[in-house]
C-alpha positions in Angstrom: 31.8 -59.1 55.0 29.7 -56.5 56.8 30.9 -53.3 58.3 31.5 -53.5 61.9 30.6 -50.5 64.0 33.4 -47.9 63.7 34.8 -49.5 60.8 35.9 -47.4 57.8 34.5 -48.1 54.3 36.8 -49.8 51.9 38.5 -47.5 49.1 39.9 -48.2 45.7 42.7 -46.2 44.1 40.6 -46.0 40.6 37.4 -44.6 42.1 36.9 -40.9 41.8 34.0 -39.1 43.5 31.6 -37.2 41.2 32.3 -33.5 40.7 29.6 -31.0 40.9 28.5 -29.5 37.6 29.6 -32.5 35.2 26.9 -33.2 32.5 26.2 -36.8 32.0 26.4 -38.2 28.3 22.6 -38.4 27.9 22.1 -34.9 28.9 24.9 -33.7 26.6 23.3 -35.5 23.6 19.9 -33.9 24.3 21.5 -30.4 24.5 23.5 -30.9 21.3 20.4 -32.0 19.6 18.4 -29.0 20.8 21.1 -26.7 19.8 21.2 -28.3 16.3 17.4 -27.9 16.0 17.5 -24.3 17.0 20.3 -23.6 14.4 18.5 -25.6 11.8 15.2 -23.6 12.4 17.1 -20.2 12.2 18.6 -21.4 8.9 15.0 -22.4 7.6 13.3 -19.3 8.6 16.0 -17.1 7.1 16.3 -19.0 3.8 14.6 -17.1 0.8 11.3 -18.4 -0.4 9.5 -17.8 -3.7 6.7 -15.6 -2.4 5.8 -12.0 -2.6 4.1 -10.1 0.3 1.6 -7.3 -0.4 1.0 -4.7 2.1 -0.8 -1.3 2.2 1.5 1.4 0.6 1.8 5.0 0.5 -1.4 7.1 -0.1 -0.9 10.4 -2.1 -3.5 13.2 -2.8 -3.5 14.0 -6.5 -4.6 17.5 -5.6 -1.9 18.1 -3.3 2.0 17.5 -3.3 4.1 14.7 -4.2 6.8 13.2 -1.9 9.4 16.0 -2.9 6.9 18.7 -2.0 6.2 19.6 -5.6 2.5 19.8 -6.9 1.6 16.1 -7.9 -0.3 17.4 -10.8 0.9 20.8 -12.5 -0.7 22.3 -15.5 0.5 25.1 -17.7 -0.9 26.8 -20.8 -4.5 26.6 -19.6 -6.5 28.2 -16.6 -6.5 26.1 -13.6 -8.6 26.5 -10.3 -8.3 26.0 -6.6 -9.2 22.6 -5.1 -9.9 21.2 -1.6 -10.5 17.8 -0.1 -8.5 14.9 -1.4 -8.7 12.6 -4.3 -6.2 10.0 -3.0 -4.3 7.5 -5.2 -3.6 4.2 -3.3 -0.7 1.9 -3.6 0.6 -1.5 -2.6 4.0 -2.1 -1.1 5.6 -5.4 -2.4 8.1 -7.3 -0.5 10.0 -9.8 -2.7 11.0 -10.2 -6.2 13.8 -11.4 -8.4 16.6 -9.6 -6.4 14.7 -9.0 -3.0 13.7 -12.5 -2.0 11.7 -12.8 1.4 12.3 -15.2 4.1 10.1 -17.7 5.6 9.7 -15.7 8.8 8.5 -12.8 6.7 6.0 -14.9 5.0 4.7 -16.2 8.2 4.4 -12.7 9.5 2.5 -11.7 6.3 0.2 -14.6 6.7 -0.6 -13.5 10.3 -1.5 -9.9 9.3 -5.0 -9.4 8.0 -4.0 -6.4 5.9 -1.3 -8.4 4.1 -1.5 -11.0 1.5 1.2 -13.6 0.6 1.1 -14.8 -3.0 3.4 -16.8 -5.2 6.1 -14.7 -6.7 5.1 -15.4 -10.3 1.7 -13.8 -9.6 3.5 -10.4 -9.3 6.7 -10.8 -11.3 7.4 -12.2 -14.7 9.3 -15.5 -14.3 12.9 -15.0 -15.4 13.1 -11.1 -15.3 15.5 -9.2 -13.2 14.6 -6.6 -10.7 15.8 -3.9 -13.1 13.6 -5.2 -15.9 10.5 -5.4 -13.6 11.3 -1.7 -12.3 11.5 -0.5 -15.9 8.3 -2.2 -16.9 6.5 -0.6 -13.9 7.8 2.8 -14.8 6.8 2.5 -18.4 3.2 1.5 -17.3 3.1 4.5 -15.0 4.1 6.9 -17.8 1.5 5.2 -20.2 -1.1 5.6 -17.4 -0.4 9.2 -17.0 -0.7 9.8 -20.7 -4.0 7.9 -20.9 -5.4 9.7 -17.9 -4.6 13.0 -19.3 -6.2 12.3 -22.6 -9.4 10.8 -20.9 -9.7 13.9 -18.6 -9.3 16.3 -21.6 -11.8 14.6 -23.7 -14.2 14.4 -20.8 -14.1 18.2 -20.6 -14.6 18.6 -24.5 -10.9 19.4 -25.2 -9.7 18.0 -28.3 -6.5 15.8 -28.2 -5.1 14.8 -31.7 -3.9 11.2 -31.5 -2.0 8.8 -33.6 -3.0 5.2 -33.4 0.0 2.9 -34.1 -0.2 -0.9 -34.4 2.1 -2.4 -31.8 1.1 -6.0 -32.6 -1.5 -8.3 -33.7 -3.2 -11.4 -32.1 -1.8 -14.3 -34.1 -5.3 -16.0 -34.2 -7.1 -13.0 -35.5 -7.5 -12.4 -39.4 -5.9 -9.0 -38.8 -2.5 -10.8 -38.3 -2.4 -11.2 -42.1 -3.6 -7.9 -43.0 -2.1 -5.4 -40.5 1.6 -4.9 -39.7 3.5 -3.6 -36.8 4.0 0.2 -37.0 0.8 0.7 -39.3 -0.9 3.9 -38.4 -4.7 3.5 -38.3 -6.3 6.3 -40.2 -9.9 5.2 -40.9 -12.5 2.3 -40.7 -15.1 1.6 -43.5 -14.6 4.9 -45.2 -14.7 7.1 -42.1 -11.7 8.8 -40.5 -10.6 7.6 -36.9 -9.4 10.3 -34.6 -8.9 8.5 -31.4 -9.4 5.1 -29.6 -12.8 6.1 -28.5 -13.9 6.7 -32.1 -12.4 3.5 -33.2 -14.2 1.4 -30.6 -17.5 3.1 -31.3 -17.1 2.2 -35.1 -16.2 -1.4 -34.2 -19.1 -1.6 -31.8 -21.4 -0.9 -34.9 -20.1 -4.1 -36.5 -20.4 -7.9 -35.4 -17.7 -10.4 -34.8 -16.6 -12.0 -38.2 -17.8 -8.9 -40.2 -15.6 -7.8 -43.1 -14.1 -4.2 -42.4 -11.8 -2.1 -44.4 -9.1 -0.4 -42.5 -7.3 2.6 -43.9 -3.7 2.8 -42.7 -0.5 4.7 -43.4 2.4 2.1 -44.0 5.9 3.2 -44.9 4.6 6.8 -45.5 1.9 5.8 -47.9 -1.9 5.6 -47.3 -3.6 2.2 -48.2 -6.7 0.3 -47.5 -6.6 -3.4 -46.3 -9.5 -5.7 -45.7 -9.8 -7.9 -42.7 -12.5 -9.4 -40.3 -13.3 -8.6 -36.8 -13.3 -11.0 -33.8 -15.1 -11.1 -30.5 -13.0 -10.2 -27.6 -13.2 -12.0 -24.1 -15.5 -9.3 -22.8 -17.8 -9.7 -25.7 -16.7 -6.5 -27.6 -16.1 -6.6 -31.2 -12.5 -5.9 -32.0 -9.8 -6.0 -34.7 -7.5 -8.2 -32.6 -4.6 -5.8 -32.6 -2.7 -3.9 -29.9 -2.4 -0.2 -30.4 0.0 2.4 -29.1 -1.7 5.8 -28.9 0.6 8.9 -29.4 -1.1 12.0 -27.8 -0.5 15.6 -29.1 -1.7 17.5 -25.9 -2.7 21.0 -26.5 -1.1 22.3 -23.3 1.2 20.8 -20.7 0.0 18.5 -17.9 2.9 17.2 -15.7 2.3 14.5 -13.1 5.2 14.5 -10.6 5.5 11.3 -8.7 8.5 9.3 -7.5 9.2 5.5 -6.5 5.8 4.4 -7.7 5.1 2.3 -10.7 2.3 0.5 -12.6 -0.9 1.7 -14.1 -3.4 1.6 -11.3 -3.4 5.3 -10.5 -5.0 6.3 -13.8 -8.4 6.9 -12.6 -7.4 9.2 -9.6 -5.0 11.0 -12.0 -7.8 11.8 -14.5 -10.1 13.0 -11.6 -7.4 15.2 -10.2 -6.8 16.8 -13.7 -10.5 17.4 -14.2 -10.8 19.1 -10.7 -7.9 21.4 -11.5 -9.2 22.4 -14.9 -12.8 23.2 -13.9 -14.2 25.9 -11.8 -15.6 25.0 -8.4 -14.6 22.3 -6.0 -15.3 18.8 -7.2 -14.8 17.0 -3.8 -16.4 20.0 -1.7 -13.7 19.2 0.9 -14.6 15.3 1.1 -11.9 12.8 1.7 -12.1 10.4 -1.4 -9.6 7.6 -2.4 -9.7 5.2 -5.3 -7.9 3.0 -7.7 -8.2 1.8 -11.3 -6.6 1.8 -14.6 -7.7 4.5 -17.2 -7.9 3.9 -20.8 -7.9 6.9 -23.1 -11.4 6.4 -23.8 -12.5 6.8 -20.3 -12.7 3.0 -19.3 -11.8 2.1 -15.8 -9.9 -1.2 -15.5 -9.2 -3.7 -12.7 -6.0 -3.6 -10.7 -4.1 -5.8 -8.2 -3.8 -5.5 -4.5 -7.2 -3.8 -3.8 -7.7 -5.3 -0.3 -4.5 -3.5 0.8 -5.5 -0.3 -0.9 -8.8 -0.3 1.0 -6.8 -0.5 4.2 -4.3 2.1 3.2 -7.1 4.6 2.2 -9.0 4.1 5.4 -5.8 4.5 7.6 -5.1 7.8 5.6 -8.5 9.2 6.5 -10.7 8.5 3.4 -14.4 8.0 3.9 -15.1 7.0 0.3 -13.4 4.7 -2.0 -13.8 4.4 -5.9 -13.3 0.8 -7.0 -13.2 -0.7 -10.4 -16.4 -2.8 -11.0 -14.2 -5.7 -12.2 -12.6 -5.8 -8.7 -15.7 -6.1 -6.8 -15.5 -9.7 -6.1 -12.3 -9.1 -4.2 -13.8 -6.2 -2.3 -17.0 -7.8 -0.6 -16.3 -8.6 2.9 -13.0 -6.9 3.1 -14.1 -3.2 3.5 -12.8 -1.5 6.6 -15.1 0.1 9.0 -16.0 3.7 8.0 -15.2 3.3 4.4 -17.9 3.5 1.7 -17.0 1.7 -1.5 -18.5 3.0 -4.8 -18.0 0.8 -7.9 -17.1 2.5 -11.0 -16.8 1.6 -14.8 -16.0 4.9 -16.6 -14.5 8.3 -15.9 -17.8 9.9 -16.5 -19.5 7.8 -13.9 -16.6 8.4 -11.5 -16.8 12.0 -11.9 -20.6 12.0 -11.3 -20.3 9.8 -8.2 -17.6 12.2 -6.8 -20.1 15.2 -7.4 -22.9 13.3 -5.6 -20.4 12.4 -2.7 -19.5 16.2 -2.5 -23.2 17.1 -2.5 -23.9 14.8 0.4 -25.9 12.4 -1.8 -23.7 9.3 -1.6 -26.3 6.9 0.0 -27.7 6.0 -3.3 -24.5 5.2 -5.1 -23.8 1.6 -6.1 -21.4 -0.3 -4.1 -19.8 -3.6 -4.8 -22.4 -5.7 -3.0 -25.2 -4.3 -5.2 
């Protein structure tokens, strides 16, 4: 039946006209799915992940004051001299750790920043250790670094530092593991007295891997001689295959005041700062110099972690020159900020000489990491 002109349409009692604003089922499902996806994404990016993020950390002038406004290096019992310029120690800020896990969104942010590095957590922290244990280990390394740097600086200046060399452990694969014991005190080698680590290493360098050597030790309060063989270290040096803890008897007080920074990587800059304060004249001649590197008591500069972040931090703090451990040079090439000259160093004596050349305006001929 067709409608006639003027006729009214037919109505049914169960028909309801559509109301404005009502969402149809398909749209509702899509909205719920989108909301779920947003919530799931938020949960994922906020979940902790097993990564650590390395960023440029604080930069402190070893010739100036620490964070609490006290001199970073203070010396009593020996004449000191005025300094100028900067000998900056550089640091890395680490996000993450056993009790400070980072989120995925923080990791993504780290990936996007050229000055940051994202690494697996186990590259920075020992698996299974707590944050408290990690902090204690870093503090112990900082204390040891300060002592070794002080000893190296004083020896570089010709100041005698009586040292006790105590065996802390042995390499199980080395013959010395059967001859030397923990807590033995090293007194001599092949009939000659040993006064410090540098002397011991010099004596061992005169031997070859596999040579028989006689080590004089003090064990349980009594001196005795034991025979063992040397071995070759990974770097080619001839060693005994033992771990030594040096105990220094400093002739005067050198105090390094630093808070909330751990690890051994500031040793080289500590040593240079001590040398500058103990010698007449101005080591830097007002130049802004930064650097990093561990420091053995015998003056050897060792590699460190996070050097790319330290380069950025140094330049942002105003440094024009950066002393980098030679063993870190493969990480430095291609990552040097504009306006920063990197000088590779292997020993404290070389670092001191290079700083003197920088001070004299003769830095152009210094060896960099790309040479």
